[in-house]
N, C-alpha and C positions, 0 to 999 in steps of 0.2 A: 573193321573186320577182326574178329578174334574168336578163339574157341570158347572163351568165357561167355561172349555175347551169344554165340550159337547155342550153347547149352541153356543159357538163361531164357532165350526166346524160342527154343526148340525149332531152330530154323537153320538148315545147312547152308542157305545162301549167305549167312553171316560168317562162314568159315573163311579164313585167308586162303588165297590161291597163288599160283605162280605168277599171276598178273600183279600181285603186290610185290614190289621190289625186295623188301626185306624177307619175303617168304618164298621167293622163286625156286629155292632148292628144297623147301619143306612144304610142299603142296598138301593141304588138308582137304580142300574142297574136292579135289580129284580123287581122293582116297575114300572119304567118308560119304557114302550116298544117303544113308539114313542114320539118325542118331539113335543109339540104344536107349532103353528105358532107364530111368534113374535107379541108382543102386539102393537096395534095401538096407536096413540096419543089420549089422553083423556083430554078434557078441562072442564069437569063437576066439580061439587062441591064435595070436599072430607071431608067436615065437620071440626071439631075442633081437632080431634085426642085425644089420651089418656092423654096428658099433658095440654090440654086446651090452655089457654093463658099465661102459665108460660113462663118466659124468655122475652128477648128484641126483638127477631127476629126469623124468620122461613125460612128454606130452605127445599124444598121438591123435591123429584123425584117421579113422578107419571107415572106409566108404563115406567119408565126409562127416562122420559123427565123432565128437570129441571124447577122448579118454584121458582124464587128468585135468590139471589146472592150467588154463591158458595164461594165467598171470605169471607163470614161471618165466615167460618170455618178456616180461615188463620189469626191467631192472631199475631200481631207484639210484640216485646219485651215490657213487662210491661202492656199489655192490659188486661182488665177484661171483660168477656162477657158470657152471657147465651143464647144458641141457640137451637131451636127445629129443629131436623133433622128428616124428615118424609120420609119413603120409602114405597110407596103405590102401591099396585096392584089393579087396578080398573076394569079390563076386564077379564071375565071368560075364562078358557081353552086357555090361552096364555102363552108364554115364555118371560121372562124379565130379564134384567141384568143391574146392576148399579155399578159404581165405585165412591168412595168418598175419597177425600184427606183432612186430618185434620193436621194442623200445629199449635203448641203452642210454641210461641217464648220465649226467655229467660226471666224468671221471670213473664211470663204471666199466666193467669188463665182462663180456659174455662170450663164451665158447659155445657155438651152436653146432651140434652134430646132427645134421639133417639128412634123412634117408627117404628115398622114394621107392616104395616096394610094391611088387606085384605078386599076389598069391594066387592069381587066376589069369586067364587069357582073355583077350578081346575087349578089354575095358577102354574107356575114353576118360581121361582124368585131366582137369585143369586146376592148377594151383597158383594162387596169387599171394605174394609176400610183400607186406608194407613195412619197410624198415626205416627207422630214424635213429641216428647216432648223435647224441648231444656233444657239447664241447668237451674235448678231452676223453670222450668215451672210446672204447675199443670193442670191436666185434670181429671175432675170427669165425668164419662160416665154412664148415667142411661138409660137402655134399656128396653122397653116394647115390646115384640113380641106378637102381637094380630092378628095372622093369621087365615084365614078361615079353617074350619075342613078338607076340601079336598085339601088343598094347599100343595105345596112343597117349602120350602125356606131354603137356605143355606147362612149364614152370616159369613164371615171370616174377622176378624180384625187383622192386623199385626201392632204391636206397637214397636217402637224403643224409648227407654227411655234414656235420658242423665243424667250425674252426678247431683245429688241433685234434680232430677225431681220426681214428684209424679203422679202416675197413679192409680185412684180409679174407680172401675167398679162394677155396680150391674145390673144383667140381670134378668128380670122377664118374664116368658113365660107361655102361656097356651097350647103350642104345636100346631101341625098341623098333616096332614097325614104323612108327614115326615118333620122334622125341625131340623136344626143343627146350633147352635150358637158357633162359634169357635174363640178363642182369642190366639194369639201367641205373646209373649213379649220377646224382647231382653233387658236384664237387665244389666246395667253396674256396679252394686255395687255402690261404691263411694257415699254412703249416699242416693241413690235413694230408693224410696219406691213404692211398688205395693200392692194394695188391690183388690182382684178379687172375687166377691160374686155372688151368683145366687139363684133364687127360681123358681121351676117348679111346676105348679098346673095343673094336667092332669086328664081329665075324658073322657068318651066315648072310642073311639079308637085312641085318639091323641097320638102323639109320639114327644118327645123333647130330643135332644142330646146337652148337654153342655160339650164342649171339650176345654181344654186349655193346653198350654205349655209355661213355663217360663224358660229361660236359663240365669242363673247368671254367668256372665263372669268376674266379678271383685270383689275386696275386699269390704266388709262392706255394703251389700245391704239387704233389707228385702222384703219378700212377705208374705202376709196373705190372705188366701183363705177360704171362708166358703160358702157352697152350701147346700140348703135344698129343699126337694121335697115332694109332696103329689100326689099319683096316685090312681085312682079308676077305676071301671068298667074294661075295657080291655086295658087301657092306658099303655104306656111304657115310662119310664124315663131312660135316659142314662147319666152317668157322667164319663168323662175321664179327669183326671188332671195329668199333668206331670211337675215336677220341677227338673231341671238339675242344679247342682252346679259344674261348670267346675273346672279343676285343677287350683289352685292358687286363687280361689274365697273364701278365708278364711274369717271368721267372718260373714258369711252369716246367716241370721235368716229367715227360711222359714217354714211356717206352712200351712197345708191343712186339711180341714175337709169336709166330705160329710155325710149327714144324711137324710134318707127318711122314710116316712110313707106309707105303703101299706094298702089301705082300701078295697080291694077286692081280692078274691082268684084268679081271672083271670088277675089282674094287674101284671106288671113286672118292676123291677128296675135292671139295669146292671151298675156296678160301677167298675172303675179301677183307683184308685189313685196310683201314682208312684213317688218315689224319686230316683234320680240318683246322687250320691255324689262322686266327685272325688277330694275333698279338705279336709283338716284337720281344726280343730278349727271352727266348724259350729254348729248351733243349728237348727236342722230340725226334723219335725215330721209330721205324717199324721194319720187321723182317718176316719173310715167309719162304719156306722151302718145303717141297714135296718130292719124295724120292724113295728109293729102295735101300735095304741094308747095305752098308759099306762092304763091298766084296773083298777089298784088301784086308780089312779087319777080320772078316770071316775066314779068309785064307790063313791069316796069321794065327788065329785061334786053332784052326784045324791042324796046322803044322806042328802045334804043340800038343797034339793028341786029344783035343777036345772034339767029340763027335759033333757033326754038323747041327743036329737038332738042339743040342745043348748050347752050342756056340750062338745059334740064332736067338735062343731064349735069353742068353746072357747079354748079348748086345742090345736086344730090345728092352730088357729090364733096365740097363744102364741109360738107354735113351729117355725113357719116361721118368727115371729116378731123379733127374734134375728138378722136375716139378714137385714130386712127392717130398723131396728133401727140404723144400721151402716151408713145409708145415712146421710151425714152431713147437707145438705140443708133442712131446715124445711118444706118449701112448697112442695119441690119435694118428701120428705119423706111421707108427707100426701097424695100426689097423688098416690104414690106407694102403700101405705096402703089401699087406697080406691079401687084401681084396684084389689089388692089381695083379699080383702073382697068380692068383686063382684064375682071373680073367685071361691072362696071357696064355695059360695052358689051353684054353678054348680057342683063342685066336690062332695059335700056331698049330693046333691039332696034334700036339706032341704027346 
């Protein structure tokens, strides 16, 4: 069951539902009664996107149609490149699907600035990313999901990591009517490293689901995961993280943390961090907290003359800043920080 299969076969019965354990908090079958028609070609202006002019080149899929050279995402051995990848829904009440292949050659380095953008309402968009990172290759993937409020989008990235490779990811999202950003990593151990971070900032009735699964199959690999969220009004945040350490994957170091702030009595956060360990001699841990802003810290700020709205914004920015600060590229980190600051204004209603 998947959105991709439902769109391919034009059959809503193929949509995942709450009966599917991994989809029980992001029910698509109960939401989508009929699939909208396929999106037409769109040749209009799509603007600059959330990453602006960062990077050396751009490849876009607009209503599923390519603009630019997809080979920009295929790096030969030793190459270094920064590419904007834009997946844009430009027509309301339509269905769209896109598939993207990313290859990072031996010793190559790709910074992927990936944005999911909605220029209209009511669309249904499925995106599949097929990623392979060769030995010693490095991929830093920065994702901004900037969907329309009434949209449905599912993004599934399947990552195969080779020995000594590095996969770093930061996903920032403001949600949609239903939105799911899913990442699945095959981890070989062998000195390879994965960092998988996320931030969700949700207001209104927006919904965001950050789901991930990492399978450690060999000796001596690391995974470090940190996700933080802020939800207000009637929004709903979902975090599902699973790290599996297979038999024989000794000396694995895997850590996962999820922390969320709820700013409204009607907002909701559902979290399911999981560790499955079938090996000895490992260092694995996970943590999960959901709560409100620290009233003592808020009182302390107000005692020093900071108005309450500003104090709340300051504390919330500091809360998510820990994730944004882990982005290694300075210019990209500033773009992510600016996007988050703009979103936080909407979350707080300041």
